[in-house]
N, C-alpha and C positions, 0 to 999 in steps of 0.2 A: 656878460663878463666882465670883472673888471680884473686884469692882474697887469702887475706894476716889474718895469725892465733895468735890471742896474745893470751898468756896464765900465771897465774901465776904471775899477778902484782903482788899481795901480798902487798901491800901500795907505792910501790916506783913511785911513781906521775912525777918525774924528769927523770927515764928509759921510761915511759909508753910518755912523750910527745917524747922524742928522738927519740923512735921504730915507730910512726906517725907519726913525723916528715919527717923521711926516708919512710916510706908507701905513702905518698902523694908527696915525690919527683920521689919515682918511678912510681908514677901515677897509682898506682891501688888505685881502687873508693869501692872495699868490704872487708869489716874485717868484718871475727869474731870472738866472746870470748869463751875461754876454760872455765874460771872460776877461781877462788883463787883470785878472784879480790883486797880486800881491807884486810886479814888479815898480821900483819904485825907491827914491832914498830919505821914505819917511818910512813907515810901521808895517813890515809884509807880515813879520807872524798875530800881534794883533788882530790883524785886519782878519786872516786865514782863521785867529780862532773865530771871529766873531762869525763869517761865513760860512764854516764847517757844523756849526751845532747847531741852525733851523733847517741843515739839509735841504738848501732850493735845486732845484734843476740848475743844471750848471754844467757849463762846457769849458773845452780848453778855445785861449786865444796862441793870440803868435806869442807871443812872453812866456805865458803858464806855461807853454811846449819847450824853449830855453829855458826857463828857470830848472824844468824836471830831466832835459836833458843833453845839456850841457856840462862842458868843463865847465866851474870857474873859469876859468882864464881864456875860454872863447868867449867869456858875454861882457856887456857895454858894462860901463861901469855902474849903472843905475840895477841892473839887473843880479852884477855881483852883487852890488850891497847887502840887496833882497837873500840870495841866498845864503849870503854869511848867516842871516838872521835866522834860517827859518831851519826848522827842525825836522826828522826823517819823517815824522807822521804828515807835517805842510807836502810837503814832495811827495809823499807814497798821494794824497791828495788832489792832489793836482795832474799825478801821472792819471787816477783812472777816470779825470775825467773827459768826456768824447768831446770831438772835433766838430758835432754837429748835433742835435737832436730833434726831433718831433716830439712837441709837446701838445698834450690834449687829443693825438691825432692829427692835428689840425695845424698848428705855428709851428714853422720850422725853426730853429733856436742856431744861428749860425753869428762867428766872429768875424766881419768884415762879410765877402762874396765867397760861398762854401765851393772848396775842392772843384771841378768841373767830371774828374776822377773818379770823384767819392758820388755811389748813389745819396738822392737824396733819401732822406730818411733812415741812411746808414748811421750804426749805432757804433762806430769803429772810427 
């Protein structure tokens, strides 16, 4: 089984497109996304649109959590920039992502280190 793992895109839509094209050229059909999708001073909304459409198994990173839950006044400058660009549907997508996920019943998807208080395999 060949799986492509992407992470820490941080709103870089052009790099994401290049990586996804390379993945396709290699014939890899499965892609998982480990979070921090949109936060950064680039193209958050376009990056969200690229990621939402194929519906890859995706999890929430720390910046995704901040974008989806913090008041913009409490965000750092690049999260605030991204938040201003996002539509409600983009934020709803981020909110719906789990913090961890078990993929194919055997691969733990996490962003960083999973919290010790959360049972592995939990979907919350």
